[in-house]
C-alpha positions in Angstrom: 153.8 318.9 111.5 154.2 316.8 114.6 155.7 313.3 114.5 152.5 311.7 115.6 150.7 313.3 112.7 153.4 312.1 110.3 153.0 308.6 111.6 149.2 308.7 111.2 149.5 310.0 107.6 152.0 307.2 106.7 149.8 304.5 108.3 146.7 305.7 106.6 148.4 306.2 103.2 147.7 302.7 101.9 143.9 303.2 102.2 144.2 306.7 100.6 146.4 305.3 97.8 143.9 302.5 96.9 141.2 305.2 96.2 143.4 307.6 94.2 146.4 306.1 92.6 145.9 307.8 89.3 146.5 311.3 90.7 150.3 310.7 90.7 150.3 307.6 88.5 151.7 305.1 91.1 153.1 302.1 89.3 153.7 298.6 90.7 157.1 298.3 88.9 158.7 301.3 90.7 161.6 300.4 92.9 162.2 302.2 96.1 165.4 302.4 98.1 163.7 301.6 101.4 160.3 301.4 103.1 160.6 305.1 104.3 160.8 306.3 100.7 157.9 304.1 99.6 155.6 305.3 102.5 156.5 308.9 102.0 155.9 308.6 98.2 152.5 307.0 98.8 151.5 309.6 101.5 152.7 312.3 99.1 149.5 311.8 97.1 147.7 313.8 99.8 150.6 315.9 101.1 153.3 317.2 98.7 155.5 318.0 101.7 156.0 314.2 102.3 156.6 313.6 98.6 159.6 316.0 98.7 160.9 314.2 101.7 160.8 310.8 99.8 164.1 311.4 97.9 167.0 310.0 99.9 164.8 309.2 102.8 167.5 306.9 104.3 167.9 308.9 107.5 166.0 309.8 110.7 163.7 312.5 109.5 162.8 315.4 111.7 160.2 318.1 111.1 161.6 320.4 113.8 162.8 323.2 111.6 159.8 323.1 109.4 157.5 323.2 112.4 159.4 326.1 113.9 159.2 328.1 110.6 155.4 327.4 110.1 154.6 328.2 113.7 156.2 331.6 113.5 154.7 332.5 110.1 151.2 331.3 111.3 151.3 333.9 114.1 152.1 336.7 111.7 149.5 335.5 109.2 146.8 335.6 111.8 147.5 339.3 112.2 148.1 340.3 108.6 146.4 337.7 106.4 147.7 337.3 102.8 149.7 340.5 102.7 153.0 341.5 101.1 154.6 341.8 104.5 153.8 338.1 105.0 155.3 337.3 101.6 158.5 339.1 102.8 158.4 337.1 106.1 158.0 333.8 104.1 161.1 334.6 102.1 163.3 336.0 104.9 162.4 333.5 107.6 162.9 330.6 105.2 166.5 331.9 104.6 167.0 332.4 108.3 165.8 328.9 109.4 166.2 326.6 106.4 168.3 328.1 103.6 171.7 328.2 105.2 174.3 327.1 102.6 173.7 327.0 98.8 174.9 323.7 97.4 173.8 322.4 94.0 171.8 319.2 94.2 170.8 319.4 97.8 167.6 317.5 98.5 164.6 318.7 100.6 165.9 316.5 103.4 169.4 318.1 103.2 167.7 321.5 103.5 165.6 320.5 106.6 168.3 318.6 108.4 171.5 320.4 107.5 170.5 323.7 105.9 172.0 322.8 102.5 169.7 323.9 99.7 169.4 324.5 96.0 166.8 326.1 93.8 164.6 323.0 93.6 164.5 322.2 97.3 164.2 325.9 98.3 161.5 326.7 95.7 159.6 323.6 97.0 159.7 325.0 100.5 158.6 328.5 99.4 155.8 327.1 97.3 154.4 325.0 100.1 154.3 328.1 102.3 152.7 330.2 99.6 150.0 327.6 99.3 149.5 327.6 103.1 149.0 331.4 103.2 146.9 331.8 100.1 149.2 333.5 97.7 148.7 333.2 93.9 152.0 332.0 92.4 153.7 329.8 89.8 156.9 327.8 90.0 158.8 328.3 86.8 161.1 325.6 85.3 163.9 326.7 83.0 166.8 324.9 81.4 168.9 324.7 84.6 167.1 326.7 87.2 163.8 327.0 89.1 162.2 330.1 90.6 158.9 331.5 91.7 156.7 334.3 90.4 154.0 335.6 92.8 151.1 337.6 91.5 150.1 340.1 94.2 147.6 342.8 93.5 148.1 342.4 89.8 151.9 342.8 90.2 154.5 340.1 89.6 157.1 339.5 92.3 160.1 337.2 91.8 161.2 334.9 94.6 164.8 334.0 93.7 165.7 331.5 96.4 169.4 331.4 95.7 169.8 335.1 96.7 169.3 335.7 100.4 169.7 339.4 99.9 167.9 340.9 96.9 166.1 337.7 96.0 162.6 339.1 96.5 162.4 341.3 93.3 159.4 343.7 93.3 160.4 346.6 91.0 158.5 346.0 87.7 161.6 346.9 85.5 163.8 344.5 87.5 161.1 341.7 87.3 160.8 342.2 83.5 164.6 342.1 83.1 164.9 339.0 85.2 162.2 337.1 83.2 163.6 338.2 79.9 166.9 336.5 80.9 165.2 333.1 81.1 162.8 333.5 78.1 162.8 330.4 75.9 163.5 330.5 72.2 161.0 328.9 69.8 163.3 326.3 68.2 166.1 326.0 70.9 167.1 322.6 72.0 168.1 321.7 75.6 171.9 321.6 75.5 172.5 319.0 78.2 170.3 316.3 79.7 172.7 315.5 82.6 173.2 318.9 84.0 171.3 319.5 87.2 168.8 322.2 87.9 170.5 324.3 90.5 172.2 327.6 90.2 171.1 330.9 88.8 171.5 331.5 85.1 175.2 332.1 84.3 175.3 332.1 80.5 173.2 334.3 78.3 172.7 331.9 75.4 169.3 330.9 74.2 167.0 328.9 76.5 164.9 325.9 75.6 162.5 325.6 78.6 160.4 328.2 80.4 157.2 326.6 81.8 155.0 326.5 84.9 155.2 323.3 87.0 153.0 322.2 89.9 154.3 320.8 93.2 154.1 317.1 92.0 156.1 318.0 88.9 158.6 319.9 91.0 159.0 316.7 93.1 159.7 314.9 89.8 162.5 317.4 89.1 164.0 316.6 92.5 164.1 312.9 91.5 165.6 314.0 88.1 168.3 315.9 89.9 169.1 312.8 92.0 169.2 310.6 88.9 171.7 313.0 87.4 174.1 312.4 90.3 173.9 308.7 89.7 174.2 309.1 86.0 177.4 311.2 86.3 178.8 308.6 88.6 178.1 306.0 85.9 175.6 304.3 88.1 173.2 304.0 85.2 170.8 301.5 86.7 170.3 303.6 89.8 169.8 306.7 87.6 167.2 304.8 85.5 165.4 303.7 88.7 165.1 307.3 89.9 164.1 308.5 86.4 161.2 306.0 86.4 159.8 307.7 89.5 160.5 311.2 88.1 158.5 310.3 85.0 155.5 309.2 87.0 155.5 312.6 88.7 156.4 314.6 85.7 156.2 313.2 82.1 158.6 315.7 80.5 161.0 315.4 77.5 164.1 316.1 79.6 163.3 313.3 82.0 162.3 310.9 79.2 165.5 311.8 77.3 167.8 311.1 80.2 166.0 307.9 81.0 166.6 306.6 77.4 170.2 307.7 77.6 170.7 306.0 81.0 169.2 302.7 79.8 171.4 302.8 76.7 174.5 303.4 78.8 173.5 300.6 81.2 173.1 298.2 78.3 176.5 299.2 76.9 178.2 298.8 80.2 176.6 295.3 80.7 177.6 294.1 77.2 181.2 295.2 77.8 181.5 293.1 81.0 
């Protein structure tokens, strides 16, 4: 996407927003860090790419890496169409151009500007590309991880963004084993509200969450991750501000729970001063 197009989208967002606020539930009481975040949030109603760029939009934003990736993939797509070789190219080229260094709680902007990524930002990039090239897929949210399942010719394929080598899992037995490791128990409770979604599963205990999320909800999880950073730094008001936005995008129990906890901690901190 060229900068001129980005500017046009941002300028026209107000008119679009007036006609379709309900789609992402924009609320007048949301507080944004700066005008860039607000504009990107509003334009994200029509373009999820911009919604992912809204978190920590306090820098000069460049689409250069994204444009380079898309331009290369577009050429291959014109030759092959929605083919498994294009799926491999999406995964491999994303790692070559965008996913340079894994770092838990790296935003979409960190990924595009500096190559730092985690499972949320990388899965967002992959999902946007899968949409572009017509693949059937689902983004799966688990307790502390996000990954993608692509359905290609009635076969499930895992895209595990945190594994540059071996992260595209195609063998049915390996796919089944991978999915079994994240399967949620019927009565299991989420163990921690303030642990970020980030790395692969490391403990084999029971899981509470295994659900499909759309791109808007995934953007909500990026705001949730950002709120956790503020919460763990005891910046409870900032955490609550981010969680308000997260809830607009994704009304989930984990976000609602952390929001209540952040507000409780903010009140306790205020009363002790």
